[in-house]
Residue frames as qw, qx, qy, qz and C-alpha x, y, z in Angstrom:
[[0.124, 0.067, 0.349, 0.927, 24.14, 6.69, -4.56],
 [0.325, 0.399, 0.424, -0.745, 21.08, 8.90, -4.39],
 [0.503, 0.470, 0.714, 0.128, 18.32, 8.06, -6.88],
 [0.241, 0.919, 0.096, -0.296, 18.20, 11.67, -8.06],
 [0.129, -0.676, 0.600, 0.409, 21.81, 11.32, -9.22],
 [0.449, 0.053, 0.864, 0.220, 21.02, 8.00, -10.92],
 [0.441, 0.740, 0.494, -0.120, 18.12, 9.60, -12.79],
 [0.123, 0.901, -0.219, -0.353, 20.45, 12.37, -13.98],
 [0.272, -0.454, 0.778, 0.339, 23.14, 9.89, -15.09],
 [0.434, 0.269, 0.851, 0.120, 20.48, 7.84, -16.91],
 [0.149, 0.023, -0.322, -0.935, 19.06, 10.93, -18.63],
 [0.076, -0.330, -0.940, 0.036, 15.93, 9.49, -17.09],
 [0.371, -0.318, -0.168, -0.856, 12.34, 10.58, -16.89],
 [0.162, 0.033, 0.832, -0.530, 10.40, 9.76, -13.72],
 [0.347, -0.230, -0.690, -0.593, 7.12, 8.04, -14.59],
 [0.502, -0.581, -0.635, 0.077, 5.77, 7.83, -11.02],
 [0.162, 0.609, -0.115, 0.768, 5.82, 11.48, -9.94],
 [0.542, -0.668, 0.038, -0.508, 4.26, 11.04, -6.50],
 [0.925, -0.263, -0.189, 0.197, 6.83, 8.61, -5.10],
 [0.394, -0.863, 0.253, 0.191, 9.90, 9.56, -3.08],
 [0.814, 0.492, -0.142, 0.272, 13.08, 9.74, -5.14],
 [0.023, -0.791, 0.477, -0.381, 15.26, 11.15, -2.38],
 [0.927, -0.306, 0.198, -0.093, 16.42, 7.66, -1.49],
 [0.115, -0.664, 0.715, 0.184, 19.75, 5.89, -1.49],
 [0.939, 0.278, -0.127, -0.156, 20.46, 3.04, -3.88],
 [0.596, -0.616, 0.500, 0.121, 23.24, 0.67, -2.85],
 [0.346, -0.244, 0.790, 0.443, 23.84, -1.11, -6.16],
 [0.577, 0.417, -0.188, -0.677, 22.47, -2.03, -9.55],
 [0.493, 0.009, 0.866, 0.088, 21.29, -5.11, -11.40],
 [0.448, 0.422, -0.300, -0.729, 20.33, -5.45, -15.07],
 [0.202, 0.019, 0.971, 0.122, 18.23, -8.31, -16.46],
 [0.521, 0.023, -0.318, -0.792, 15.17, -9.21, -18.51],
 [0.610, -0.159, -0.770, -0.100, 14.61, -12.67, -17.04],
 [0.488, -0.632, 0.145, -0.584, 12.65, -12.19, -13.85],
 [0.954, -0.251, -0.153, 0.052, 13.72, -15.64, -12.66],
 [0.657, 0.263, -0.259, 0.657, 17.34, -14.39, -12.79],
 [0.133, -0.639, 0.143, -0.744, 16.32, -11.27, -10.90],
 [0.780, -0.521, 0.015, -0.346, 14.88, -13.38, -8.10],
 [0.963, -0.087, -0.123, 0.222, 17.79, -15.81, -8.07],
 [0.729, 0.137, -0.076, 0.666, 20.80, -13.52, -8.41],
 [0.052, 0.734, 0.013, 0.677, 19.99, -9.96, -7.32],
 [0.392, -0.204, -0.600, 0.667, 20.50, -8.28, -3.96],
 [0.106, -0.836, -0.534, 0.067, 18.11, -5.95, -2.11],
 [0.206, -0.837, -0.073, 0.502, 18.29, -2.15, -1.97],
 [0.358, -0.183, 0.533, 0.745, 19.36, -1.81, -5.59],
 [0.473, 0.525, -0.051, -0.706, 17.96, -0.44, -8.83],
 [0.668, 0.194, 0.705, 0.138, 16.65, -2.84, -11.48],
 [0.225, 0.518, -0.406, -0.719, 17.46, -2.07, -15.11],
 [0.488, 0.199, 0.849, 0.044, 15.23, -3.96, -17.53],
 [0.148, 0.072, -0.525, -0.835, 13.60, -3.86, -20.94],
 [0.199, -0.426, -0.873, -0.128, 10.45, -5.59, -19.70],
 [0.144, -0.208, 0.091, -0.963, 7.54, -3.29, -18.93],
 [0.559, -0.392, -0.624, -0.379, 4.75, -5.57, -17.73],
 [0.548, -0.684, 0.097, -0.472, 3.25, -5.50, -14.22],
 [0.953, -0.196, -0.175, 0.152, 5.19, -8.64, -13.24],
 [0.529, 0.435, -0.292, 0.667, 8.38, -6.54, -13.23],
 [0.264, -0.612, 0.240, -0.706, 7.04, -4.45, -10.35],
 [0.890, -0.376, -0.012, -0.257, 5.90, -7.53, -8.44],
 [0.888, 0.116, -0.232, 0.380, 9.32, -9.11, -8.92],
 [0.267, 0.547, -0.286, 0.740, 11.09, -5.91, -7.87],
 [0.556, -0.590, 0.131, -0.570, 8.91, -5.78, -4.79],
 [0.970, -0.228, -0.086, -0.020, 9.69, -9.40, -3.85],
 [0.796, 0.189, -0.175, 0.548, 13.42, -8.88, -4.42],
 [0.402, -0.787, -0.212, 0.417, 13.36, -5.62, -2.42],
 [0.463, 0.329, 0.224, 0.792, 14.51, -3.29, -5.20],
 [0.115, -0.546, -0.310, 0.770, 14.34, 0.42, -4.43],
 [0.359, 0.650, -0.080, -0.665, 13.63, 1.56, -8.04],
 [0.717, 0.288, 0.594, 0.225, 13.13, 0.35, -11.61],
 [0.116, 0.635, -0.315, -0.695, 14.62, 1.84, -14.78],
 [0.785, 0.448, 0.429, 0.000, 13.23, 0.81, -18.15],
 [0.372, -0.406, 0.482, 0.681, 15.97, 0.94, -20.79],
 [0.241, 0.172, 0.695, 0.655, 15.81, 1.88, -24.48],
 [0.232, -0.022, -0.058, -0.971, 13.13, 4.51, -23.77],
 [0.282, -0.312, -0.883, -0.208, 10.52, 1.87, -23.10],
 [0.393, -0.265, 0.145, -0.869, 7.17, 2.98, -21.72],
 [0.052, 0.067, 0.964, -0.252, 5.37, 0.65, -19.31],
 [0.262, -0.506, -0.726, -0.385, 1.74, -0.31, -19.38],
 [0.329, -0.597, 0.040, -0.730, -0.65, 1.81, -17.28],
 [0.869, -0.427, -0.209, -0.141, -1.18, -1.12, -14.91],
 [0.760, 0.078, -0.309, 0.566, 2.57, -1.33, -14.31],
 [0.129, 0.428, -0.188, 0.875, 2.71, 2.32, -13.27],
 [0.608, -0.546, -0.126, -0.562, -0.37, 1.96, -11.08],
 [0.905, -0.298, -0.274, 0.134, 1.13, -0.95, -9.15],
 [0.593, 0.196, -0.265, 0.735, 4.48, 0.83, -8.81],
 [0.139, -0.531, 0.085, -0.832, 2.78, 3.96, -7.44],
 [0.775, -0.497, -0.179, -0.347, 0.75, 1.88, -4.99],
 [0.906, -0.220, -0.184, 0.310, 3.94, 0.17, -3.79],
 [0.189, -0.954, 0.164, 0.166, 5.91, 3.45, -3.74],
 [0.744, -0.115, 0.429, 0.500, 8.50, 2.12, -6.20],
 [0.151, 0.748, -0.204, -0.613, 10.01, 4.82, -8.42],
 [0.743, 0.342, 0.518, 0.250, 9.82, 3.97, -12.12],
 [0.019, -0.744, 0.293, 0.601, 12.10, 5.72, -14.59],
 [0.831, 0.473, 0.256, 0.144, 12.60, 5.41, -18.33],
 [0.316, -0.675, 0.402, 0.532, 16.01, 5.99, -19.91],
 [0.656, 0.666, -0.172, -0.309, 16.93, 6.35, -23.58],
 [0.049, 0.613, -0.786, -0.063, 20.09, 4.26, -23.10],
 [0.821, 0.055, -0.540, -0.175, 20.35, 0.55, -23.78],
 [0.841, -0.538, -0.052, -0.033, 21.00, -1.80, -20.89],
 [0.828, 0.041, -0.079, 0.554, 24.71, -2.28, -21.60],
 [0.253, 0.575, -0.032, 0.778, 25.30, 1.47, -21.94],
 [0.450, -0.726, -0.011, -0.519, 23.34, 2.37, -18.83],
 [0.900, -0.393, -0.101, 0.158, 24.94, -0.33, -16.68],
 [0.697, 0.205, -0.074, 0.683, 28.34, 0.98, -17.76],
 [0.014, 0.671, -0.005, 0.742, 27.47, 4.60, -17.03],
 [0.651, -0.681, -0.032, -0.335, 26.16, 3.83, -13.55],
 [0.915, -0.230, -0.080, 0.322, 29.07, 1.54, -12.70],
 [0.543, 0.389, -0.064, 0.741, 31.60, 4.10, -13.92],
 [0.193, -0.704, 0.027, -0.683, 29.92, 6.72, -11.71],
 [0.032, -0.376, 0.737, -0.561, 30.47, 4.47, -8.68],
 [0.801, -0.128, 0.168, -0.560, 27.30, 2.36, -8.38],
 [0.192, -0.353, 0.915, 0.042, 28.42, -1.21, -7.63],
 [0.560, -0.005, -0.703, -0.438, 27.02, -4.33, -9.25],
 [0.540, -0.233, 0.579, -0.565, 24.53, -6.11, -7.03],
 [0.858, 0.185, -0.381, -0.290, 24.53, -9.29, -9.07],
 [0.747, -0.497, 0.436, -0.072, 25.44, -12.21, -6.86],
 [0.173, 0.615, -0.736, -0.226, 28.42, -14.30, -7.88],
 [0.621, -0.039, 0.762, -0.179, 26.66, -17.61, -7.44],
 [0.392, 0.327, -0.616, -0.600, 26.43, -19.72, -10.57],
 [0.879, 0.021, 0.231, -0.417, 24.18, -22.64, -11.46]]
């Protein structure tokens, strides 16, 4: 699914205006524990999270996410946006909660990219 469509479905606002948003996203993953993101996500997806610190961008970069959406209208720190812009990672904020936004994106056809492995 194209990121432009995801932004529209999320009623999102792009916070990194100079990065490319004409990219394809293959799936989605929602979490606030960055250790879970590293352990259970798959690359080429969008990360939905309520955390807004710079570590989120570093984690997304390591896990090969294509974009980050902050839920509940959260606004990231300036450092977070700076790192995301440097790494060319689109950052979006959405007014929806994580459960609502995951449901909307899944219903629109974006698959879950959460691995099925359990501890």
